[in-house]
C-alpha positions as a Markdown table, in Angstrom:
| # | Residue | x | y | z |
|---|---|---|---|---|
| 1 | Met | 188.4 | 87.2 | 204.5 |
| 2 | Gln | 188.7 | 90.7 | 206.0 |
| 3 | His | 191.9 | 92.5 | 205.6 |
| 4 | Pro | 193.6 | 94.0 | 208.8 |
| 5 | Thr | 193.0 | 97.8 | 209.1 |
| 6 | Leu | 194.7 | 100.8 | 210.6 |
| 7 | Arg | 192.9 | 103.8 | 212.0 |
| 8 | Leu | 194.5 | 107.1 | 210.9 |
| 9 | Gly | 194.3 | 109.9 | 213.5 |
| 10 | Lys | 191.3 | 111.7 | 214.7 |
| 11 | Phe | 189.3 | 111.3 | 211.4 |
| 12 | Gly | 188.6 | 107.7 | 212.1 |
| 13 | Trp | 189.6 | 106.5 | 208.7 |
| 14 | Phe | 190.2 | 102.7 | 208.3 |
| 15 | Ile | 192.5 | 101.6 | 205.6 |
| 16 | Pro | 193.6 | 98.0 | 204.8 |
| 17 | Val | 197.2 | 97.6 | 205.9 |
| 18 | Trp | 198.2 | 96.1 | 202.5 |
| 19 | Cys | 196.9 | 99.3 | 200.8 |
| 20 | Leu | 198.7 | 101.5 | 203.2 |
| 21 | Val | 202.0 | 99.6 | 202.4 |
| 22 | Leu | 201.5 | 100.1 | 198.7 |
| 23 | Met | 200.8 | 103.8 | 199.1 |
| 24 | Val | 204.1 | 104.3 | 201.0 |
| 25 | His | 206.2 | 102.1 | 198.7 |
| 26 | Gly | 204.5 | 101.3 | 195.5 |
| 27 | Phe | 203.2 | 104.9 | 195.1 |
| 28 | Gly | 206.6 | 106.4 | 195.9 |
| 29 | Leu | 205.1 | 108.9 | 198.4 |
| 30 | Ala | 208.6 | 109.6 | 199.6 |
| 31 | Gly | 209.6 | 110.8 | 196.1 |
| 32 | Glu | 210.8 | 107.4 | 194.8 |
| 33 | Leu | 210.6 | 107.1 | 191.0 |
| 34 | Val | 207.8 | 104.5 | 190.1 |
| 35 | Thr | 208.9 | 102.2 | 187.4 |
| 36 | Leu | 207.9 | 99.0 | 185.7 |
| 37 | Ala | 210.4 | 97.2 | 187.9 |
| 38 | Asn | 209.1 | 98.4 | 191.2 |
| 39 | Val | 205.4 | 99.3 | 190.6 |
| 40 | Ala | 203.0 | 97.7 | 192.9 |
| 41 | Asp | 199.3 | 96.8 | 192.6 |
| 42 | Pro | 197.4 | 100.1 | 193.1 |
| 43 | Cys | 194.7 | 98.3 | 195.2 |
| 44 | Gln | 191.0 | 97.9 | 194.2 |
| 45 | Ile | 189.4 | 101.2 | 193.4 |
| 46 | Thr | 186.6 | 101.8 | 195.7 |
| 47 | Ala | 184.2 | 104.6 | 196.6 |
| 48 | Asp | 185.0 | 104.3 | 200.4 |
| 49 | Glu | 188.6 | 105.4 | 200.1 |
| 50 | Pro | 189.0 | 108.4 | 202.4 |
| 51 | Ile | 189.2 | 111.9 | 201.1 |
| 52 | Ala | 192.6 | 113.6 | 201.5 |
| 53 | Ala | 192.9 | 116.3 | 204.0 |
| 54 | Val | 194.6 | 118.6 | 201.4 |
| 55 | Phe | 195.3 | 118.4 | 197.8 |
| 56 | Ser | 198.7 | 116.8 | 196.8 |
| 57 | Ala | 200.1 | 117.2 | 193.3 |
| 58 | Glu | 202.8 | 114.6 | 194.3 |
| 59 | Asn | 200.4 | 112.0 | 195.4 |
| 60 | Ala | 198.4 | 112.6 | 192.2 |
| 61 | Ala | 201.6 | 112.0 | 190.1 |
| 62 | Cys | 202.5 | 108.9 | 192.2 |
| 63 | Tyr | 199.0 | 107.5 | 191.7 |
| 64 | Leu | 198.9 | 108.1 | 187.9 |
| 65 | Asp | 202.4 | 106.5 | 187.6 |
| 66 | Thr | 201.4 | 103.6 | 189.6 |
| 67 | Ala | 198.0 | 102.9 | 187.9 |
| 68 | Ala | 199.5 | 103.4 | 184.3 |
| 69 | Leu | 202.5 | 101.3 | 184.9 |
| 70 | His | 200.7 | 98.5 | 186.6 |
| 71 | Trp | 198.2 | 98.5 | 183.7 |
| 72 | Gln | 201.2 | 98.3 | 181.3 |
| 73 | Lys | 202.9 | 95.5 | 183.3 |
| 74 | Ser | 199.6 | 93.6 | 183.4 |
| 75 | His | 198.1 | 94.2 | 180.0 |
| 76 | Asn | 201.1 | 95.7 | 177.9 |
| 77 | Cys | 198.6 | 97.7 | 175.7 |
| 78 | Ala | 197.4 | 101.4 | 175.1 |
| 79 | Ser | 193.8 | 102.0 | 176.1 |
| 80 | Cys | 191.4 | 104.9 | 176.6 |
| 81 | His | 190.9 | 104.2 | 180.3 |
| 82 | Gly | 194.3 | 102.6 | 181.1 |
| 83 | Asn | 196.9 | 105.1 | 180.0 |
| 84 | Met | 195.7 | 107.6 | 177.3 |
| 85 | Gly | 194.7 | 110.1 | 180.0 |
| 86 | Tyr | 198.1 | 109.6 | 181.6 |
| 87 | Met | 199.8 | 110.6 | 178.3 |
| 88 | Phe | 197.6 | 113.7 | 178.2 |
| 89 | Ala | 198.0 | 114.8 | 181.8 |
| 90 | Arg | 201.2 | 113.4 | 183.4 |
| 91 | Pro | 203.5 | 116.2 | 182.1 |
| 92 | Ala | 201.5 | 118.8 | 184.1 |
| 93 | Leu | 203.0 | 117.2 | 187.2 |
| 94 | Ser | 206.6 | 116.9 | 186.1 |
| 95 | Ser | 207.6 | 119.9 | 188.2 |
| 96 | Val | 206.7 | 118.0 | 191.4 |
| 97 | Leu | 207.7 | 114.5 | 190.3 |
| 98 | Lys | 209.5 | 113.2 | 187.3 |
| 99 | Asp | 208.1 | 110.0 | 185.5 |
| 100 | Ser | 210.0 | 107.1 | 184.2 |
| 101 | Gly | 209.1 | 107.7 | 180.6 |
| 102 | Glu | 208.1 | 104.0 | 180.2 |
| 103 | Val | 204.5 | 104.8 | 179.3 |
| 104 | Arg | 205.6 | 107.0 | 176.6 |
| 105 | Gly | 208.0 | 104.2 | 175.5 |
| 106 | Leu | 205.1 | 101.9 | 175.3 |
| 107 | Tyr | 203.2 | 104.2 | 172.9 |
| 108 | Glu | 206.3 | 104.8 | 170.7 |
| 109 | Glu | 206.8 | 101.0 | 170.6 |
| 110 | Tyr | 203.6 | 100.6 | 168.7 |
| 111 | Val | 205.1 | 102.7 | 165.9 |
| 112 | Thr | 208.8 | 101.7 | 166.0 |
| 113 | Lys | 208.3 | 97.9 | 166.5 |
| 114 | Arg | 204.8 | 96.4 | 166.8 |
| 115 | Trp | 203.2 | 97.9 | 163.7 |
| 116 | Lys | 206.3 | 97.1 | 161.7 |
| 117 | Glu | 206.3 | 93.5 | 162.8 |
| 118 | Gln | 202.6 | 93.1 | 162.2 |
| 119 | Pro | 200.3 | 95.5 | 160.4 |
| 120 | Pro | 197.9 | 97.0 | 163.0 |
| 121 | Gln | 194.4 | 95.6 | 163.1 |
| 122 | Asp | 192.7 | 97.5 | 165.9 |
| 123 | Ala | 191.6 | 100.9 | 164.7 |
| 124 | Gln | 190.7 | 102.1 | 168.2 |
| 125 | Glu | 194.1 | 101.3 | 169.4 |
| 126 | Ile | 195.7 | 103.2 | 166.6 |
| 127 | Val | 193.7 | 106.4 | 167.3 |
| 128 | Val | 194.5 | 106.0 | 171.1 |
| 129 | Val | 198.2 | 105.7 | 170.4 |
| 130 | Ala | 198.3 | 108.6 | 167.9 |
| 131 | Ser | 196.2 | 110.7 | 170.4 |
| 132 | Gly | 198.4 | 109.9 | 173.3 |
| 133 | Leu | 201.6 | 110.8 | 171.6 |
| 134 | Ala | 200.3 | 114.1 | 170.0 |
| 135 | Phe | 198.9 | 115.4 | 173.3 |
| 136 | Asn | 202.1 | 114.3 | 175.1 |
| 137 | Asp | 204.3 | 116.2 | 172.5 |
| 138 | Leu | 202.1 | 119.3 | 173.0 |
| 139 | Gln | 202.6 | 119.0 | 176.8 |
| 140 | Thr | 206.4 | 118.4 | 176.7 |
| 141 | Thr | 208.5 | 119.6 | 173.8 |
| 142 | Gly | 205.8 | 121.5 | 171.9 |
| 143 | Arg | 207.0 | 120.0 | 168.7 |
| 144 | Leu | 205.6 | 117.1 | 166.7 |
| 145 | Gln | 208.0 | 114.3 | 167.1 |
| 146 | Pro | 208.7 | 112.0 | 164.0 |
| 147 | Val | 207.3 | 109.0 | 165.7 |
| 148 | Thr | 204.0 | 110.9 | 166.4 |
| 149 | Arg | 203.8 | 112.1 | 162.8 |
| 150 | Gln | 204.1 | 108.5 | 161.7 |
| 151 | Ala | 201.4 | 107.4 | 164.2 |
| 152 | Leu | 199.1 | 110.1 | 162.8 |
| 153 | Arg | 199.7 | 108.8 | 159.3 |
| 154 | Val | 198.8 | 105.2 | 160.4 |
| 155 | Met | 195.6 | 106.7 | 162.0 |
| 156 | Trp | 194.6 | 108.2 | 158.7 |
| 157 | Asp | 195.4 | 105.0 | 156.8 |
| 158 | Ser | 193.0 | 103.1 | 159.1 |
| 159 | Gln | 190.1 | 105.7 | 158.6 |
| 160 | Arg | 187.2 | 104.3 | 156.8 |
| 161 | Glu | 185.7 | 106.1 | 153.7 |
| 162 | Asp | 182.7 | 107.3 | 155.7 |
| 163 | Gly | 185.1 | 109.1 | 158.0 |
| 164 | Gly | 184.9 | 106.8 | 161.0 |
| 165 | Trp | 187.0 | 104.3 | 162.7 |
| 166 | Thr | 185.9 | 100.8 | 163.8 |
| 167 | Trp | 185.5 | 101.3 | 167.5 |
| 168 | His | 184.9 | 98.9 | 170.5 |
| 169 | Lys | 181.2 | 99.2 | 171.3 |
| 170 | Ala | 181.7 | 97.6 | 174.7 |
| 171 | Gly | 179.0 | 99.6 | 176.5 |
| 172 | Tyr | 181.5 | 101.8 | 178.4 |
| 173 | Pro | 180.6 | 105.4 | 177.7 |
| 174 | Pro | 181.8 | 107.9 | 177.1 |
| 175 | Thr | 185.0 | 106.4 | 175.5 |
| 176 | Glu | 184.0 | 102.9 | 174.4 |
| 177 | Ser | 180.4 | 102.8 | 173.5 |
| 178 | Asp | 180.1 | 104.2 | 170.0 |
| 179 | Glu | 182.2 | 105.4 | 167.1 |
| 180 | His | 181.5 | 109.1 | 167.7 |
| 181 | Tyr | 184.1 | 109.4 | 170.5 |
| 182 | Gly | 186.9 | 108.1 | 168.2 |
| 183 | Val | 186.0 | 110.5 | 165.4 |
| 184 | Thr | 185.9 | 113.6 | 167.6 |
| 185 | Leu | 189.0 | 112.5 | 169.5 |
| 186 | Ala | 190.8 | 112.2 | 166.1 |
| 187 | Ala | 189.5 | 115.6 | 165.1 |
| 188 | Leu | 190.6 | 117.3 | 168.4 |
| 189 | Ile | 194.1 | 115.7 | 168.3 |
| 190 | Thr | 194.6 | 116.7 | 164.7 |
| 191 | Gly | 193.7 | 120.3 | 165.5 |
| 192 | Ile | 195.9 | 120.7 | 168.5 |
| 193 | Ala | 198.9 | 118.7 | 167.3 |
| 194 | Pro | 202.1 | 120.9 | 167.2 |
| 195 | Asp | 203.8 | 122.3 | 164.3 |
| 196 | Arg | 200.6 | 123.2 | 162.4 |
| 197 | Tyr | 200.0 | 119.6 | 161.6 |
| 198 | Val | 196.3 | 120.5 | 160.9 |
| 199 | Glu | 197.4 | 122.3 | 157.7 |
| 200 | Thr | 199.1 | 119.2 | 156.3 |
| 201 | Glu | 197.5 | 117.6 | 153.2 |
| 202 | Glu | 196.9 | 114.2 | 155.0 |
| 203 | Ala | 195.1 | 116.0 | 157.9 |
| 204 | Arg | 193.0 | 118.1 | 155.4 |
| 205 | Arg | 191.9 | 114.9 | 153.7 |
| 206 | Gly | 191.1 | 113.0 | 156.9 |
| 207 | Leu | 189.2 | 116.0 | 158.3 |
| 208 | Glu | 187.0 | 116.3 | 155.3 |
| 209 | Lys | 185.9 | 112.7 | 155.9 |
| 210 | Ile | 185.4 | 113.5 | 159.6 |
| 211 | Arg | 183.1 | 116.4 | 158.7 |
| 212 | Met | 181.1 | 114.0 | 156.5 |
| 213 | Phe | 180.9 | 111.4 | 159.4 |
| 214 | Leu | 179.6 | 114.0 | 161.8 |
| 215 | Lys | 177.1 | 115.3 | 159.3 |
| 216 | Asn | 175.7 | 111.8 | 158.8 |
| 217 | Asn | 175.9 | 110.8 | 162.5 |
| 218 | Pro | 174.4 | 113.5 | 164.7 |
| 219 | Pro | 175.5 | 113.6 | 168.3 |
| 220 | Leu | 173.4 | 111.6 | 170.7 |
| 221 | Ser | 174.4 | 113.4 | 174.0 |
| 222 | Leu | 175.7 | 116.5 | 175.4 |
| 223 | His | 179.1 | 114.8 | 175.9 |
| 224 | His | 179.2 | 114.2 | 172.1 |
| 225 | Arg | 178.3 | 117.8 | 171.4 |
| 226 | Ala | 180.9 | 119.1 | 173.9 |
| 227 | Met | 183.6 | 116.9 | 172.1 |
| 228 | Ile | 182.6 | 118.5 | 168.8 |
| 229 | Ala | 182.7 | 122.0 | 170.4 |
| 230 | Trp | 186.2 | 121.4 | 171.8 |
| 231 | Ala | 187.6 | 120.1 | 168.5 |
| 232 | Ser | 185.8 | 123.0 | 166.7 |
| 233 | Cys | 188.1 | 125.5 | 168.4 |
| 234 | Tyr | 190.9 | 124.1 | 166.2 |
| 235 | Val | 189.1 | 122.6 | 163.2 |
| 236 | Ser | 186.8 | 124.6 | 161.0 |
| 237 | Asp | 183.3 | 123.6 | 159.9 |
| 238 | Leu | 182.5 | 121.3 | 162.8 |
| 239 | Met | 180.4 | 123.7 | 164.8 |
| 240 | Asn | 179.5 | 127.4 | 164.3 |
| 241 | Asp | 179.5 | 130.1 | 167.0 |
| 242 | Gln | 175.9 | 129.7 | 167.9 |
| 243 | Gln | 176.1 | 126.0 | 168.3 |
| 244 | Arg | 179.2 | 126.3 | 170.5 |
| 245 | Ala | 177.4 | 129.0 | 172.7 |
| 246 | Lys | 174.4 | 126.7 | 173.1 |
| 247 | Thr | 176.5 | 123.7 | 174.0 |
| 248 | Leu | 178.5 | 125.7 | 176.5 |
| 249 | Asp | 175.3 | 127.0 | 178.1 |
| 250 | Glu | 173.9 | 123.4 | 178.4 |
| 251 | Leu | 177.3 | 122.3 | 179.9 |
| 252 | Leu | 177.3 | 125.0 | 182.5 |
| 253 | Thr | 173.6 | 124.5 | 183.4 |
| 254 | Leu | 174.4 | 120.9 | 184.5 |
| 255 | Gln | 176.8 | 121.9 | 187.2 |
| 256 | Arg | 175.7 | 120.4 | 190.5 |
| 257 | Pro | 175.1 | 122.5 | 193.6 |
| 258 | Val | 178.4 | 121.3 | 195.2 |
| 259 | Gly | 180.4 | 122.5 | 192.2 |
| 260 | Gly | 181.1 | 119.4 | 190.1 |
| 261 | Trp | 179.6 | 117.7 | 187.2 |
| 262 | Ser | 178.3 | 114.1 | 186.7 |
| 263 | Thr | 179.3 | 111.9 | 183.8 |
| 264 | Pro | 175.9 | 110.3 | 183.6 |
| 265 | Gly | 174.4 | 113.8 | 183.6 |
| 266 | Leu | 176.5 | 114.6 | 180.3 |
| 267 | Leu | 175.1 | 111.4 | 178.8 |
| 268 | Ala | 171.5 | 111.8 | 180.0 |
| 269 | Asp | 169.9 | 112.7 | 176.7 |
| 270 | Trp | 171.4 | 109.6 | 175.1 |
| 271 | Lys | 168.0 | 107.9 | 174.9 |
| 272 | Asp | 169.0 | 104.3 | 174.4 |
| 273 | Leu | 172.0 | 104.3 | 176.8 |
| 274 | Lys | 171.7 | 101.7 | 179.6 |
| 275 | Arg | 174.2 | 100.6 | 182.2 |
| 276 | Leu | 175.6 | 97.0 | 181.6 |
| 277 | Asp | 174.6 | 96.1 | 185.2 |
| 278 | Gly | 171.0 | 97.3 | 184.7 |
| 279 | Lys | 171.3 | 99.9 | 187.5 |
| 280 | Pro | 169.9 | 103.4 | 187.1 |
| 281 | His | 172.1 | 106.2 | 186.0 |
| 282 | Asp | 173.2 | 108.5 | 188.8 |
| 283 | Thr | 173.1 | 112.0 | 187.4 |
| 284 | Lys | 173.3 | 113.7 | 190.7 |
| 285 | Thr | 176.7 | 112.6 | 192.1 |
| 286 | Cys | 179.8 | 114.5 | 190.8 |
| 287 | Asp | 182.8 | 112.9 | 189.4 |
| 288 | Ala | 186.3 | 114.0 | 188.3 |
| 289 | Tyr | 186.0 | 113.1 | 184.7 |
| 290 | Ala | 182.9 | 115.1 | 184.1 |
| 291 | Thr | 184.0 | 118.0 | 186.2 |
| 292 | Gly | 187.5 | 118.1 | 184.6 |
| 293 | Phe | 186.0 | 117.7 | 181.0 |
| 294 | Ala | 183.4 | 120.4 | 181.6 |
| 295 | Ile | 186.0 | 122.9 | 183.0 |
| 296 | Ile | 188.4 | 122.2 | 180.1 |
| 297 | Val | 185.8 | 122.6 | 177.4 |
| 298 | Ala | 184.5 | 125.8 | 179.1 |
| 299 | Arg | 188.0 | 127.2 | 179.2 |
| 300 | Glu | 188.5 | 126.3 | 175.5 |
| 301 | Leu | 185.4 | 128.0 | 174.6 |
| 302 | Gly | 186.5 | 131.3 | 176.3 |
| 303 | Val | 185.2 | 131.1 | 179.9 |
| 304 | Ser | 187.7 | 132.8 | 182.2 |
| 305 | Ser | 189.3 | 130.8 | 185.0 |
| 306 | Asp | 188.0 | 133.5 | 187.4 |
| 307 | Asp | 184.4 | 132.7 | 186.5 |
| 308 | Pro | 182.7 | 131.8 | 189.7 |
| 309 | Arg | 181.3 | 128.5 | 188.2 |
| 310 | Leu | 184.7 | 127.3 | 187.2 |
| 311 | Arg | 186.2 | 128.4 | 190.5 |
| 312 | Arg | 183.5 | 126.2 | 192.3 |
| 313 | Gly | 184.4 | 123.3 | 189.9 |
| 314 | Ile | 188.1 | 123.7 | 190.8 |
| 315 | Asp | 187.3 | 123.9 | 194.4 |
| 316 | Trp | 185.3 | 120.6 | 194.2 |
| 317 | Leu | 188.3 | 118.9 | 192.5 |
| 318 | Leu | 190.7 | 120.2 | 195.0 |
| 319 | Ser | 188.6 | 118.9 | 197.9 |
| 320 | Ser | 187.7 | 115.5 | 196.3 |
| 321 | Gln | 191.0 | 113.9 | 195.9 |
| 322 | Arg | 191.5 | 110.6 | 197.7 |
| 323 | Val | 194.4 | 109.8 | 200.1 |
| 324 | Ser | 196.0 | 107.7 | 197.4 |
| 325 | Gly | 196.2 | 110.7 | 195.1 |
| 326 | Lys | 193.3 | 109.5 | 192.7 |
| 327 | Trp | 189.8 | 110.8 | 192.3 |
| 328 | Phe | 187.1 | 108.1 | 192.5 |
| 329 | Cys | 184.9 | 108.0 | 189.4 |
| 330 | Arg | 182.1 | 105.4 | 189.5 |
| 331 | Ser | 182.0 | 103.5 | 186.2 |
| 332 | Pro | 179.1 | 104.8 | 184.0 |
| 333 | Ala | 178.7 | 101.2 | 182.8 |
| 334 | Lys | 178.8 | 98.8 | 185.8 |
| 335 | Asp | 180.0 | 98.6 | 189.4 |
| 336 | Ser | 183.2 | 96.6 | 189.0 |
| 337 | Arg | 186.9 | 97.7 | 188.8 |
| 338 | His | 186.1 | 101.4 | 188.2 |
| 339 | Tyr | 189.1 | 101.9 | 186.0 |
| 340 | Phe | 187.2 | 105.1 | 184.8 |
| 341 | Ser | 188.8 | 106.7 | 187.9 |
| 342 | Asp | 192.1 | 106.7 | 186.1 |
| 343 | Leu | 190.8 | 108.6 | 183.2 |
| 344 | Gly | 188.9 | 110.9 | 185.6 |
| 345 | Ser | 192.0 | 111.6 | 187.6 |
| 346 | Ala | 193.9 | 112.6 | 184.5 |
| 347 | Phe | 191.1 | 115.0 | 183.5 |
| 348 | Ala | 191.1 | 116.4 | 187.0 |
| 349 | Ile | 194.8 | 117.3 | 186.5 |
| 350 | Leu | 194.1 | 118.7 | 183.1 |
| 351 | Ala | 191.3 | 120.9 | 184.5 |
| 352 | Leu | 193.6 | 122.2 | 187.3 |
| 353 | Gln | 196.2 | 122.9 | 184.6 |
| 354 | Ser | 193.7 | 124.7 | 182.3 |
| 355 | Cys | 192.9 | 127.1 | 185.2 |
| 356 | Asp | 196.5 | 127.8 | 186.0 |
| 357 | Arg | 196.5 | 125.8 | 189.2 |
| 358 | Leu | 199.2 | 123.7 | 187.7 |
| 359 | Pro | 201.9 | 125.0 | 185.3 |
| 360 | Gly | 202.2 | 124.8 | 181.6 |
| 361 | Trp | 198.6 | 124.6 | 180.0 |
| 362 | Pro | 199.7 | 124.3 | 176.4 |
| 363 | Leu | 196.4 | 125.1 | 174.5 |
| 364 | Ser | 195.9 | 128.6 | 173.2 |
| 365 | Lys | 192.2 | 128.5 | 172.8 |
| 366 | Pro | 192.0 | 129.9 | 169.3 |
| 367 | Val | 188.3 | 129.5 | 168.5 |
| 368 | Ile | 188.1 | 129.1 | 164.7 |
| 369 | Ser | 185.1 | 130.4 | 163.0 |
| 370 | Lys | 185.8 | 130.1 | 159.3 |
| 371 | His | 189.1 | 128.5 | 158.3 |
| 372 | Asn | 191.7 | 126.0 | 159.4 |
| 373 | Ser | 194.3 | 128.6 | 159.0 |
| 374 | Ser | 196.3 | 129.1 | 162.2 |
| 375 | Lys | 198.1 | 132.3 | 161.0 |
| 376 | Asn | 197.0 | 134.2 | 164.2 |
| 377 | Ile | 197.5 | 131.3 | 166.6 |
| 378 | Pro | 200.4 | 131.7 | 169.0 |
| 379 | Pro | 202.8 | 128.7 | 169.3 |
| 380 | Met | 201.6 | 125.9 | 171.4 |
| 381 | Gly | 203.6 | 124.0 | 174.0 |
| 382 | Arg | 205.3 | 127.1 | 175.7 |
| 383 | Pro | 205.5 | 126.5 | 179.4 |
| 384 | Leu | 204.1 | 129.3 | 181.6 |
| 385 | Trp | 206.3 | 128.8 | 184.6 |
| 386 | Gly | 209.3 | 126.7 | 183.5 |
| 387 | Lys | 210.2 | 124.2 | 186.3 |
| 388 | Gln | 208.3 | 125.9 | 189.1 |
| 389 | Thr | 206.3 | 123.6 | 191.4 |
| 390 | Thr | 202.5 | 123.5 | 192.0 |
| 391 | Leu | 200.6 | 126.8 | 192.3 |
| 392 | Ile | 197.8 | 125.1 | 194.3 |
| 393 | Pro | 196.7 | 127.2 | 197.3 |
| 394 | Pro | 195.6 | 125.5 | 200.5 |
| 395 | Val | 192.2 | 124.0 | 200.5 |
| 396 | Lys | 189.8 | 125.4 | 203.1 |
| 397 | Gly | 187.1 | 122.7 | 203.7 |
| 398 | Arg | 185.7 | 120.1 | 201.5 |
| 399 | Asn | 182.4 | 119.7 | 199.4 |
| 400 | Lys | 181.5 | 116.1 | 199.4 |
């Protein structure tokens, strides 16, 4: 059955009426706080959703709230694609729209209740919870909260002797396809966690095992190498200066003519990687996850936000937001629900923040060559503009 549609203005966009209703009420486009009590179904994620005429930070916040809270209401779990990116990125939008705090509450509940009632069995979930809490601390208070410190301790307790964590090899790259992602995510989060957590004894012991894992399990793709490069800015002996420079060069070389990057492009040298639906990988179409990820890593490796390549990447992000506030990201695994768009939308926001288009980027980019010591690293988590609103300039035209 076809849904009734409305035509919006001179652009000739047709949107199902039920999606329009959800965008007005469920997404809180009028500034309404989205909560578990009032969250609506965010509609099916499709590639044919119209591009927004101009970028809207408020619409992005509303979409992230709706997607994460609907996932929480439906699944009641922490996941890489469902809400981890939300925990990373949502604070960047707090100046335009406050969030309900309920996703943070879910993550804290793992530590304060669930793991106490039953010892955790899912190592991937543990790493996701610890990562979400630590990055969220960095983006908000700038201090490592006791509940986060406890989650990190559980993370190290679930680490195997070979340095890895038992990961869901579900065929959904880059986050749920092999154990490498979980290891580099844990390394990164340990390095950037507030209050010099990286210098604690438990972190030092865990990082030694991570170094052993990475030595015994070489990266299979550019995405793997870029994750190591990012983590190596904060954790010693993961990658040297020459390797970082080579990885950065590879990353920048893959920029598409329209300004963005493609997730399948970052995975193209993974020889045995196949889509679950048997379709060919599309390395030419840009998406928000790859574009956001590439910009963030480039910034962390010292590339200026004024660099023409990053400016083109930011322009692509600003001109590719959909009317709902999301960025569509085709799943690198199969054409189905495209939940990858939620993680991609979060990384789009992080990239805008890293280039000072949104306030408060908390990372200090202290590329470490030799030691873990952070004696010369300025404090993290200091907001750049306090409670000011978005700094996004008007978008002139769109690159599709």
